[in-house]
N, C-alpha and C positions, 0 to 999 in steps of 0.2 A: 180651400178658399183662394181667391185671386190675391196675389201679392200686392197689387196696386191699391187694394182696399186700405192698406196701411201706410200709404204715402202722404206726405204733407210737405209744405214749403218751409224751409228753415234758413233764415238769413245767416250768412257766415259770421256776422258780428255777434251772434248769440252763442257761438262755440267758445267755451272758456279755455284759455291757454294756461292759466295759473289758478291755483285755489285761493279762496279768501282766507284771511287770518283775523281772528282765530277761526278754527275749523267750524265751530258751531254757530258762527255768525252768518253762515250761508242761509239763503231764503228757503222756505219750504211751503209748497202749495198743498193744501189739504183738500182731498177729493172724497166726498161722501156719496153713498148710493143715492140714486134718484135723479132723473133727468132735470128736475126743477130745483135741486139743491144748489145753493150758492157755493162757489169756490172760496176758500179762505186763504188769504195771503198771510204768511207768518214767517218764523225763523226756526231753524233746527233746534235752537235752545228752548223753544216752546214745547218740545216733544213730551216731557214728563206730564205737563198739564193736559195734554190731548189724549192720554191713556188712563186707564183705570187701575187702581191698586189691585194686584193679583194678576194683571196681564204679564206676559212673558215675552221679552224681546230676544230674538235668536240671532246671534252674530256669527259670521264666518271668520274663524281665527287663522286662516291661511296666511302665509307670509310670501310676499313677492320676491322671487330670486332675480338676479341680474341676467336675464335670459336673452338679451340682445347681443349677439356675437358677430364680430367682423373678422375676416381673415382672407387668406388667399388660397387659390387652387393653381398648382403648377402642372402644366401639361407640356412636356418637352421644354421648348423655349417660350411657350405662351403662358402668361400669367393673368389670372382673372381675380378681381376682388369679389368676394362673396359675403353677403350679409344673411345671417340666419336668426330667426326668432324661435327658440325652443318653445314647444307648447304642450308636450305630454311625455312624461317619463315612461319608458317601457319596462326597463329593469335597471340593474345597478350600473350599466355602462351604455345604455342606448336611449336616445330621445327621438321623438318625432319633432320636426321643425319645418317652418315655412322658410324657403330659401329664395334669395333674390341676387342675381338672375338665375333661376333654376335651369334655364336652357344651357348654361355653361357647365353643367354638372352631368357626369355619367356615373352609372353604378360602378362601384369599385374605386372611384377616385378619392383622393385624400384632400381634406381642407385643413389648413393650419390656422387656427384662430389665435387671437391675441396679438397679431402682427399683420401689417399690410405691406411689409418689406420682404420680398422673396429671398433676399440675400441674407436675411437674419431670422431664421426659423428656429434657432436653438431655444428650447424651453417653451415653444408654442404648444397650445392645446390642440392636439391632432384628432381628427375623426375621419372615418371612411364612410362614404355614401353606400349604405347597404341596400336601400330601396328608394324608388322614386315614383311619385304619382302626381303629375302636373307640377305645381309649385311646392308640393310637400315632399320632404325626404325623410328617410330614417338614417340617423347618424349613429355609428358605432364608435365610441371614444376608446382611446387606448388606456385611459385611466378608469377606475371603477370606484363606486361607493363614496365615502366621505372625501377621499382624495380628489375625485372628480368634482364633487360639489365645491370644494375649495378652489379648484382650478377655474371652474366656471365663474365663481364669485370674483376671482382676480381678473379674469379676462373680459367678463361681460359688463353690460350697462343696463340700467333700469329700462325695461321695455315699455316706453310710453306708447299710448294708443296712436295709431297711424294718423288720425286727424289732428293730433298735437305735434307728433314728430315731424310731420310734413311742413309745419309752419314755424317751428322754432327748434333749436338744438336742446338736448337734455342739459339740465343745470344741476349743480351739486345739491340744491335744496329738494330736487325731485326724489332723492334717495330716502328722505323722510316724509315728504309731502305725499308721495304715491305709496304709502304704507299706513295701515291703520295703527292706532296706538296700542291695540291689543293683539297685533299679529304675533303668531307663535310658531306655527308649523310650516316650514319652508316647502315650497313646491309650486306655487302659483306663478304664472307668467303674465298675469294681469291682475290689477287690484279689485277686490270687492268694493266698488266705489261708494256705495251708500254708507259704508262704514268709515270712510275718510272724514266724515263730518263730526265724528265723536271725539270729545276731549275727556281727560280724566275728570274734570269738573262735571261734565254732563253725565258721565257714568255714575258719579257720586250722587247727583241729583235724582237719577232714576231710582237708586237704592233708597234715598230719603222719601221718595214718593211711594215706596213699598211695591215697586215694580220688580218683577223677577228678571233675571238675565240667564241665558244659556248659550253655549258655544258648540258649533259644529265646524267641520272642516270640509271645504270643497276647493280643490286646487284648480283655480280658474285657468282655462286655456286661452291661447290667442285666438282660437276659433270664435270666441265671443264677439270679435270685431268683424268677422267675415260677413259680407252682405248676402242677402238672399237673392240669388241670380236667376232663380226659376220663376215662371209665371204663376205657378200654383204651389201653395205651401206644402201640399202633400208630397211634392217631389224634392223637398229640401232635406239634406242629410246633416244632422247635428254631429259635431265632434264630441266624443266621449270625454268626460272629466271624472277624476277619482275623488270620492268623498267618504266621510265616515260620521256616524252619530254614536257617541259613547253611551253605555248603559245609564250613566248618571244624567246625561242630557235627556235621554228618552224618558227616564222616570220623572224628571222635572216637567217636561212638556205634557205628559199624560196626567200628572197631578194638576197642572194648570187647567187642562180641559175639564177634568172631573170636578173641579171646584168652581167652574163657571168663568174662568179667566180666558182671555183671548191670546192666541199665538200671533205675534207680530214679527214677521220676517224682516230683518235688516238686510235688504238687497235681494235681487233676483237669484243670486247664487244660493243663499240660505233657503229661499222658497223652493227652488228646483230640487234641492237635496231632500227637504222635508216631504215634498210631494212624491218624490221617487220612492221614499222609504215607507210612507204611510199606508196602512191597510185601508180597505174601503170604508170601515167604520171610523176612521180618523186616528186609530191607535198608532203610535209611532214606536217602532222597535229600535234597539241598537242595531246599527246597519253599517256595512262597509262594502265598497265596490265602485264600479264605473256607472255613470248615468249619462244618457244622451236624450233625456226627456225633452220633448218639444211641445210647449204649451201654446195653443191657439184658441180663439173663441169657440165655445162648445165644451171645453174641458171642465169637468166638475171637480172643484178643489176639495180636498179631503182633510187638510190639516191647518192651513194658514187662514187667518181672519183679517189681517191687515198687513200692508207691505210698505216699507219705506224704501224708496228707490230714486235714483237720479233720472234725468230726462234723456231719452234714448234716440237713436238714429231713426230716420224714416225707413220704412220697409225692413226693419231689423227684427230678428227673432225676439228681442227684448220688448220692442213696442208691441209685437203680437201678444206677448205674455201679459203685459199690463192691460191690453185690450180685452183679453180673456178674463182678467181679474175684476176690472171695473166697467167693462163694456166698451166696445169700439167707438161708438159715437160719443160717449161720455169722455173718453180719453182724447179723441180728436179735438173736442171742445176744450178740454183742460190744457192741451198743448197750445191751442190757439190763444187761450188766455195767457199762458206762460210767455209765449212769444211777444204778444202785444204789451205785456207788462214788464218786459225786460229781464226775465229769468235767464240764467246762464245754463247752457246745456252740456251734457256729456260728463266724462269722468271727473273733471275738476269743477263741474258746474253745481247748480243748486239742487235741491231735493224735493221730493213729494211724499206725502203720506196718503196712501190709498186704502180705503175700506172696501171690503169685498161686496160686490153687487148682488150676488146670489145668496140664498138662505143657507147654503152649506150642503 
């Protein structure tokens, strides 16, 4: 499909630079199937009343790590400042990362993170550029395992999305605001942003409504922010992300389906993991591995019945995904409604609740 089919005009003042407080006070646009169905304007805290007892919400419990690293590369007498965003762990001491400016790096060169002063590199977090592909590099760190994780936590900063980081500096409150209240397993370099709207009170209200909850893990990579630069979606390459579904979660989801309940993915990350693992008949096994699934219109959904998600970038893989889920024209109309009615977009923005347009 042509990428420009997924383009739309978004005024800059619709891009949220800060979250609302409390989290569940964010607005939520409800999009039901059918071209003639009205859009419903509500709030995230309305979610329990919009679902049925026995439905199951699936949350991504990944935890964002401070993956934005700044440091220096020294080449003879020449010093260059280098910024890297880690986006995928390879093993206990190597990460893939997006580097800026990558043109200042050669394979085999060393970057000292945690300092921008070349005269004071003692105790810095050092890595060697092991491979390079355009703006992406493979970094081999001198530390390994938990020691490396602690060093990254000490030297790194919360990796705010580029459309926020370009317009304001990171603040201390981002350390909590850009993390879900149920984050558990460290490894993501971007937040599963639909989950940022949940509070402990809202989770308790879901339980009171007899709604099930289940947790999966998908370590979100910074590739989620990469624009689609090709003219045809068939030529776009997705970055792989690691995820897992436990036997307990798989059993809960299959029991939900068997009893007539709906599976509600909280975020596109949960949806992509469930659809990667699901069999053609919709059965969901316990699963672990990398996924680079790219969902565009024409995809037949196997597991997910409803999707809670924020508002996404024009021409992005995520807007293509929601167009596949609820119909391209329907989502273009929904986004036009959101823009004209003052909804806030992107990671710190408002939410939507989409019900699948096809019969399954």
